[in-house]
C-alpha positions as CSV (number, residue, x, y, z in Angstrom):
1,M,104.6,119.7,109.3
2,S,105.1,115.9,110.0
3,A,103.0,113.0,108.6
4,K,103.0,109.4,109.6
5,K,100.7,106.6,108.4
6,I,99.7,103.7,110.8
7,Q,97.4,100.9,110.6
8,I,95.4,99.0,113.2
9,L,95.0,95.5,112.5
10,P,92.7,94.2,113.8
11,L,90.8,96.6,116.4
12,N,90.2,94.1,119.1
13,R,87.3,93.7,121.4
14,V,84.7,94.2,118.6
15,E,82.2,91.7,117.1
16,G,84.1,90.6,113.9
17,D,87.1,91.8,112.1
18,L,87.8,95.7,111.5
19,E,90.7,97.4,110.2
20,L,91.3,101.1,110.9
21,H,93.7,102.7,108.4
22,L,94.7,106.2,110.0
23,E,97.0,109.0,108.5
24,L,98.4,111.3,111.1
25,R,99.5,114.8,110.7
26,D,101.2,116.8,113.5
27,G,99.8,114.0,115.7
28,A,96.3,114.3,114.8
29,V,94.1,112.2,112.3
30,Y,93.6,113.9,109.2
31,E,92.6,110.8,106.9
32,V,90.9,107.6,108.0
33,R,89.5,104.4,106.4
34,S,87.3,102.0,108.2
35,V,87.7,98.6,106.5
36,G,85.2,95.7,107.0
37,T,87.4,92.8,105.9
38,M,84.8,90.0,105.0
39,Y,82.2,89.6,102.4
40,R,78.6,89.3,103.5
41,G,76.7,86.7,101.6
42,I,73.6,86.3,103.6
43,E,71.4,88.1,101.0
44,N,72.4,85.8,98.2
45,I,72.1,82.6,100.5
46,L,68.3,83.6,100.9
47,K,67.5,83.7,97.1
48,G,65.3,81.0,95.9
49,R,64.6,79.7,99.3
50,A,60.9,79.5,101.0
51,P,60.0,82.8,102.6
52,L,59.9,81.3,106.3
53,D,63.5,80.2,105.7
54,S,64.5,83.8,106.5
55,L,63.4,83.2,110.2
56,V,65.9,80.4,110.6
57,I,68.7,82.0,108.5
58,T,68.9,85.5,109.5
59,P,69.1,85.1,113.2
60,R,72.4,83.2,112.6
61,I,73.7,86.5,111.2
62,C,74.9,87.3,114.8
63,G,75.1,85.7,118.2
64,I,74.7,88.7,120.2
65,C,71.6,90.3,118.3
66,S,69.9,87.2,116.9
67,T,66.6,88.1,118.3
68,A,66.8,91.6,116.7
69,H,67.3,89.9,113.3
70,L,64.6,87.6,113.9
71,K,62.0,90.3,114.6
72,A,63.0,92.3,111.5
73,A,62.5,89.1,109.4
74,A,59.2,88.4,111.0
75,K,58.0,92.1,110.6
76,A,58.9,91.8,106.9
77,L,56.9,88.8,106.5
78,D,54.0,90.3,108.5
79,M,53.9,92.9,105.9
80,V,54.2,90.7,102.9
81,F,51.1,88.5,104.1
82,G,49.1,91.5,105.3
83,V,48.6,89.9,108.8
84,D,48.0,91.9,112.1
85,V,49.9,90.9,115.2
86,P,47.9,90.3,118.5
87,D,48.8,92.3,121.6
88,N,50.3,89.6,123.4
89,A,52.5,88.6,120.6
90,R,53.8,92.2,120.4
91,R,54.5,91.9,124.2
92,V,56.5,88.9,123.7
93,R,58.4,90.1,120.8
94,N,59.1,93.3,122.5
95,V,59.9,91.8,126.1
96,T,62.5,89.2,124.5
97,L,64.3,91.8,122.3
98,M,64.5,94.1,125.2
99,A,66.2,91.4,127.2
100,E,68.6,90.7,124.6
101,Q,69.3,94.6,124.4
102,L,70.0,94.8,127.9
103,Q,72.7,92.0,128.0
104,N,74.2,93.6,124.9
105,D,74.3,97.1,126.7
106,L,76.0,95.8,129.8
107,R,78.3,93.3,128.1
108,H,79.6,96.0,125.7
109,S,80.0,98.6,128.2
110,F,82.0,96.4,130.7
111,L,83.5,93.7,128.6
112,L,84.4,95.7,125.5
113,F,84.4,99.4,126.3
114,C,85.6,100.0,129.7
115,P,88.5,97.3,129.6
116,D,90.3,100.4,127.7
117,F,90.3,102.2,131.0
118,T,92.8,99.6,132.2
119,H,95.2,100.4,129.2
120,A,98.6,101.2,129.9
121,A,98.0,104.6,128.2
122,H,95.9,105.6,131.0
123,A,98.5,104.5,133.6
124,R,99.1,108.1,134.9
125,Q,95.4,108.7,135.5
126,P,94.5,108.6,139.2
127,L,91.6,106.2,138.8
128,H,93.7,103.7,136.8
129,A,94.2,101.3,139.7
130,E,90.5,101.2,140.4
131,A,89.7,100.7,136.7
132,V,91.9,97.7,136.8
133,Q,90.1,96.3,140.0
134,R,86.7,96.7,138.2
135,Y,87.3,96.0,134.5
136,L,90.3,93.8,133.9
137,P,88.9,91.1,131.4
138,L,87.9,87.9,133.3
139,K,89.2,89.3,136.6
140,G,87.6,92.5,137.3
141,T,84.7,92.7,139.9
142,T,82.3,94.4,137.5
143,A,83.3,92.4,134.5
144,R,82.8,89.1,136.5
145,Q,79.3,90.2,137.7
146,V,78.2,91.3,134.4
147,I,78.8,88.0,132.7
148,Q,76.9,86.3,135.5
149,Q,73.9,88.7,135.5
150,T,73.4,89.1,131.8
151,K,73.8,85.2,131.2
152,T,70.8,84.9,133.9
153,L,68.8,87.7,132.1
154,L,68.9,85.9,128.8
155,E,66.9,83.0,130.4
156,I,63.8,85.3,129.8
157,V,64.4,84.9,126.0
158,A,64.9,81.2,126.5
159,V,61.8,80.7,128.7
160,L,59.5,82.9,126.2
161,G,61.2,81.8,123.0
162,G,62.5,78.4,123.6
163,Q,66.2,79.0,123.2
164,W,68.8,81.8,122.7
165,P,70.7,82.7,120.6
166,H,69.3,81.8,117.0
167,S,65.7,81.2,118.2
168,S,62.8,81.2,115.7
169,F,59.6,81.6,117.8
170,M,58.6,84.8,115.9
171,V,56.5,83.8,112.8
172,P,54.2,85.8,110.6
173,G,51.2,86.8,112.6
174,G,52.7,86.5,116.1
175,V,54.8,84.0,118.0
176,V,54.5,80.1,118.3
177,S,55.2,80.1,122.1
178,V,52.5,80.6,124.5
179,A,53.6,82.0,127.8
180,G,51.5,80.4,130.8
181,V,51.4,81.8,134.4
182,N,54.4,79.8,135.7
183,E,56.5,81.1,132.7
184,I,55.5,84.8,133.2
185,N,56.4,84.6,136.9
186,Q,59.7,83.0,136.4
187,C,60.5,85.9,134.0
188,R,59.2,88.4,136.3
189,S,61.5,87.0,139.0
190,L,64.5,87.0,136.8
191,L,63.7,90.6,135.7
192,R,63.4,91.9,139.4
193,N,66.6,90.2,140.4
194,F,68.4,91.9,137.5
195,R,66.9,95.2,138.4
196,R,68.1,95.0,142.0
197,W,71.4,94.4,140.9
198,Y,71.4,97.0,138.2
199,E,70.1,99.5,140.6
200,H,72.6,98.6,143.4
201,R,76.0,98.0,141.2
202,I,75.5,100.1,138.1
203,L,73.4,103.1,139.0
204,G,73.8,103.3,142.7
205,C,70.3,104.5,143.1
206,P,66.8,103.5,142.2
207,L,65.6,103.8,138.7
208,E,63.3,106.6,139.5
209,R,66.1,108.9,140.9
210,W,68.2,108.4,137.8
211,L,65.3,109.3,135.5
212,D,65.2,112.7,137.3
213,V,68.5,113.6,135.8
214,K,67.5,116.1,132.9
215,N,70.6,118.0,132.1
216,R,74.4,118.3,132.3
217,T,74.1,120.3,135.7
218,N,71.7,117.6,137.1
219,L,74.2,114.9,136.1
220,F,77.2,116.2,138.3
221,R,74.9,117.1,141.1
222,W,73.6,113.6,141.1
223,L,77.2,112.4,141.1
224,E,78.1,114.0,144.2
225,E,74.6,113.7,145.9
226,K,75.5,110.4,147.8
227,P,78.5,108.1,148.0
228,A,76.5,105.3,146.4
229,H,76.1,107.3,143.1
230,H,79.8,108.4,143.1
231,D,81.1,104.8,143.8
232,S,78.7,103.1,141.5
233,D,80.0,101.8,138.0
234,L,78.0,104.7,136.4
235,G,79.6,107.3,139.0
236,F,83.0,105.8,138.2
237,F,82.5,106.0,134.4
238,I,81.5,109.7,134.7
239,R,84.6,110.4,136.8
240,F,87.0,108.5,134.6
241,C,85.5,110.0,131.3
242,A,85.9,113.5,132.9
243,A,89.6,112.9,134.1
244,A,90.6,111.3,130.7
245,G,88.9,114.1,128.5
246,L,86.3,111.7,126.9
247,I,83.6,114.1,127.8
248,R,84.8,116.5,125.2
249,P,83.1,116.4,121.8
250,T,84.8,114.6,119.0
251,G,84.6,115.4,115.4
252,G,81.8,114.1,113.2
253,Y,78.4,114.6,112.0
254,R,75.3,115.6,114.0
255,N,73.0,113.5,112.0
256,F,71.1,110.9,114.0
257,L,68.5,108.2,112.9
258,S,66.2,105.9,114.6
259,Y,63.4,103.8,113.1
260,G,61.4,103.8,116.5
261,A,61.7,101.2,119.1
262,F,59.0,98.4,120.3
263,E,55.5,98.6,118.7
264,M,53.0,99.3,121.1
265,P,50.1,96.9,122.0
266,R,46.7,98.5,121.3
267,Q,45.7,98.0,125.1
268,T,48.5,98.9,127.5
269,A,49.3,100.9,130.6
270,V,52.7,101.9,129.2
271,K,52.9,105.3,127.8
272,R,54.4,106.3,124.5
273,I,57.5,108.7,124.6
274,N,56.8,111.7,122.6
275,G,54.0,110.0,120.6
276,G,54.2,107.6,117.6
277,K,53.2,103.9,117.2
278,T,56.3,102.7,119.0
279,L,57.5,103.4,122.5
280,L,60.5,105.3,121.2
281,P,59.6,107.5,118.4
282,G,61.3,107.1,114.9
283,G,62.8,110.0,113.2
284,F,65.9,111.9,111.6
285,V,67.7,114.8,113.2
286,N,69.9,116.6,110.9
287,D,72.1,119.1,112.7
288,G,69.7,119.6,115.4
289,V,66.5,119.9,113.2
290,P,64.1,117.0,113.6
291,A,62.2,115.5,110.6
292,T,59.7,112.6,110.2
293,F,61.2,109.4,109.2
294,N,60.4,107.9,105.8
295,Q,62.2,104.6,104.8
296,E,62.0,105.4,101.1
297,K,64.7,108.0,101.8
298,I,67.0,105.0,102.6
299,G,69.8,104.3,100.0
300,E,72.9,102.3,99.7
301,D,76.0,103.5,97.8
302,I,78.7,101.2,96.8
303,A,81.2,103.7,95.4
304,C,83.8,102.7,98.0
305,A,82.6,99.3,98.7
306,R,83.7,96.0,97.1
307,F,80.6,95.5,95.3
308,T,79.5,96.2,91.6
309,G,76.2,96.5,89.6
310,Y,75.2,100.0,89.8
311,T,76.4,103.6,90.6
312,G,75.0,106.2,92.8
313,S,72.5,105.3,95.7
314,R,69.7,102.5,95.5
315,H,67.0,101.9,97.8
316,P,67.2,98.2,99.3
317,F,64.2,97.1,97.2
318,N,66.3,97.8,94.2
319,G,69.7,97.0,95.8
320,L,72.3,94.5,94.6
321,T,74.7,92.4,96.5
322,R,77.4,91.5,93.7
323,P,80.7,91.1,95.3
324,L,84.1,92.1,93.7
325,A,87.2,90.1,94.6
326,A,89.4,91.9,97.0
327,T,92.3,93.9,95.1
328,E,94.6,96.6,95.8
329,D,92.0,99.1,94.4
330,D,92.6,102.3,96.3
331,V,88.7,103.5,95.8
332,K,86.9,100.4,96.9
333,Y,88.3,99.6,100.3
334,S,85.5,97.8,102.3
335,W,83.1,95.2,102.4
336,A,80.5,97.3,104.0
337,K,78.1,99.2,101.9
338,A,77.4,103.0,102.5
339,P,73.9,103.4,103.8
340,R,72.6,107.0,103.6
341,Y,69.3,108.8,104.6
342,H,68.1,111.2,102.1
343,N,71.9,111.1,100.8
344,L,73.4,111.9,104.1
345,P,75.6,109.8,106.5
346,A,73.6,109.2,109.7
347,E,74.8,107.9,113.3
348,T,72.5,105.4,114.9
349,G,72.3,103.7,118.2
350,P,71.4,104.4,121.9
351,L,72.5,108.1,121.6
352,A,70.5,108.4,118.3
353,E,67.4,107.0,120.1
354,R,67.8,109.7,122.9
355,V,68.2,112.4,120.6
356,V,65.3,111.6,118.3
357,A,63.3,111.2,121.4
358,A,64.3,114.8,122.5
359,D,65.6,113.4,125.8
360,P,66.6,116.8,127.6
361,L,69.7,115.2,129.1
362,F,71.2,113.9,126.0
363,I,70.0,117.0,124.0
364,D,71.9,119.2,126.4
365,L,75.1,116.8,126.1
366,V,75.2,117.0,122.2
367,T,74.2,120.7,121.9
368,P,75.9,122.8,120.6
369,D,79.0,120.9,119.8
370,G,78.1,117.4,118.9
371,P,78.3,113.8,120.3
372,S,81.3,112.5,122.3
373,V,82.5,109.1,123.4
374,F,81.0,109.9,126.8
375,S,77.5,110.9,125.6
376,R,77.3,107.6,123.2
377,Q,78.5,105.4,126.1
378,L,76.3,107.1,128.8
379,A,73.2,106.5,126.6
380,R,74.0,102.8,126.4
381,L,74.8,102.5,130.1
382,V,71.4,104.1,131.3
383,R,69.1,102.7,128.6
384,P,68.0,99.9,131.0
385,A,66.4,102.3,133.3
386,Q,63.8,103.2,130.8
387,I,63.4,99.6,129.5
388,L,63.1,97.6,132.9
389,P,59.7,99.0,134.1
390,V,58.2,98.5,130.6
391,M,59.2,95.1,130.5
392,D,57.7,94.2,133.9
393,T,54.4,95.9,132.8
394,W,54.3,94.1,129.6
395,L,54.9,90.7,131.4
396,Q,52.1,91.4,133.7
397,E,49.8,92.1,130.8
398,I,50.7,89.0,129.2
399,G,49.6,87.2,132.2
400,H,46.2,88.9,132.5
401,S,45.3,89.5,128.8
402,P,42.8,86.9,127.4
403,E,44.1,87.7,123.9
404,G,45.9,85.0,121.7
405,F,49.7,85.0,120.5
406,F,48.9,84.1,116.7
407,T,46.7,85.4,113.9
408,N,46.3,83.1,111.0
409,Y,46.9,84.3,107.5
410,A,46.8,83.4,103.9
411,K,50.0,82.9,102.2
412,V,50.7,84.7,99.1
413,T,53.0,83.8,96.3
414,D,54.0,87.4,95.2
415,G,54.8,90.6,97.3
416,Q,57.2,92.7,99.2
417,G,57.6,93.9,102.7
418,F,60.1,95.5,105.0
419,G,60.8,95.0,108.7
420,L,62.6,97.9,110.6
421,V,63.6,97.6,114.3
422,Q,65.9,99.5,116.7
423,A,68.4,96.7,117.4
424,H,70.8,97.1,120.1
425,R,73.4,99.0,118.0
426,G,70.7,101.1,116.2
427,A,68.8,101.0,113.1
428,L,68.3,97.6,111.4
429,G,66.2,96.8,108.4
430,H,65.3,93.7,106.3
431,W,63.7,94.2,102.8
432,L,62.0,91.3,101.2
433,Q,60.7,90.4,97.9
434,I,58.7,87.1,97.0
435,E,58.0,85.8,93.6
436,N,56.1,82.6,92.7
437,G,56.4,81.5,96.4
438,R,60.2,82.1,96.8
439,I,62.5,84.7,98.0
440,A,63.6,86.7,94.8
441,H,65.3,89.4,96.6
442,Y,66.6,90.1,100.1
443,Q,68.4,93.2,101.5
444,I,69.7,93.9,105.2
445,I,71.2,97.3,106.5
446,T,72.7,96.7,110.0
447,P,73.4,99.4,112.4
448,T,77.1,99.0,112.0
449,A,76.6,99.3,108.3
450,W,75.3,102.8,108.9
451,N,78.1,103.8,111.6
452,A,81.1,102.0,109.8
453,S,80.1,102.9,106.3
454,P,83.0,103.8,103.7
455,R,82.8,107.0,101.7
456,D,79.9,107.3,99.3
457,G,80.1,108.6,95.7
458,A,80.1,112.3,97.0
459,G,83.0,111.5,99.1
460,R,81.3,111.8,102.4
461,R,82.9,109.6,105.1
462,G,80.9,107.2,107.2
463,P,80.0,108.4,110.8
464,W,82.8,106.9,112.7
465,E,85.3,107.7,110.0
466,Q,84.2,111.3,110.2
467,A,84.4,111.2,114.1
468,L,87.9,110.2,114.1
469,V,89.2,113.0,111.9
470,G,91.1,115.8,114.0
471,T,91.6,113.2,116.9
472,H,94.8,113.8,118.6
473,I,96.9,110.5,119.0
474,D,99.5,110.8,121.9
475,N,101.2,107.6,120.9
476,P,100.8,106.2,117.3
477,A,102.0,102.8,118.6
478,Q,99.0,102.7,121.0
479,P,96.3,104.8,119.4
480,I,94.0,104.4,122.4
481,E,92.1,107.7,121.4
482,A,90.9,106.3,118.2
483,E,90.0,103.0,120.0
484,H,87.8,104.8,122.4
485,I,85.8,106.5,119.6
486,V,85.3,103.5,117.6
487,R,84.2,101.2,120.5
488,S,81.7,104.0,121.6
489,F,79.6,103.0,118.4
490,D,79.6,99.5,119.6
491,P,80.9,97.9,116.4
492,C,79.4,94.6,115.1
493,L,81.2,93.7,111.8
494,V,79.9,90.2,111.9
495,C,76.5,91.8,111.1
496,A,77.8,94.4,108.6
497,V,79.8,91.9,106.8
498,H,79.8,88.0,106.6
499,T,81.9,85.3,104.8
500,V,80.3,82.6,102.6
501,A,81.7,79.3,101.6
502,T,81.6,78.4,97.9
């Protein structure tokens, strides 16, 4: 039995800085540590500030998902002030978050994930030359088009919210921007153009045809149904994953968490998916068994995180962010904390959304053996197919609804609230406490904190740590197999950990 220790420093093409420390035995991963290398200080920066400052500071956590952080912060303040949000404001909040989500899904897929298909480790694959033609960074045909198309799509956020990134148009009670007929028409035109491109280039078929794919058998029948399906980027992704063995399940947990996505207007033609107050339902699936989501079951463990102040797990309302100086400590090895749901690690993201919503295709793909690189990335690639028609409906309803965009409220000097959203990478939460008119406590749990968490006090690994265990590595000098797995979670370490100047 042979053993070898390697370190990936850093893992490139992720948002932020990430180290993977892998130990191999007989060519397979038997030990792993996911190391967030930067301290996050945003929670402490917010202490003592005016409550509305959170609407300006938290969107600057990340340049890709700033609208998601803005919405979580606004929802926390909605709760503190006890204010109801008008339907039009819900639509604007949802549509802007959806636009940002679509750009993230496609940029991650084709600018961060698929370039691994061009790696020398895949040079013997018969599809390698085509992968280079499509996805070579800055040169591939699809890569260039994705940059152009997603840049145009983000104009929807700028039109409705004033700017992107780091906008602050969401406030307690609604939004401060009022969309007129011209703005709505402009957004619908941008959306139609993007939909045409997505159907032609990415799917190779109308949205409606793709949404008829309900199981694994349907998926491969769809692939061979028409040349347009086979030759589309989705078709190529399926073919390459099949050839490279990426459809096989990886190791890891079968626990999936979703907070529920996109609050429904009271009056709308859009239908909820599987009930609930949101377009996509919230919930927790533990090894195939679904359960109702309850935010009180969320806790953060710091046993292996570089923080101090408590032992065990604490709910974010009682959590602390007290950093320890980086040391050679063999126990505390990451600046990311370890979020747990009912004391269990949980994967979050597009695949978790589909599993919690009982989507038959993705239930079939993860049953009985669990998730794979393929199922995670497929969920991200096809998420726009459900989102695009909803966006258009809500834009139309904004244009025809007489309702306003803001509800006034009475400020309070003491209170607490939380804002939970499904951000692009999964479950995002902000927890806020106000005392004497100032922020006394603020805690943020990001999707990557869930997925990239270190071990907890019980020794349980985080989701992508566990997914790596047992992975065979052909070439330790080029561990592309490990990189495929981690990138399928769409890492965003700049959300999970941050630096602060002192």
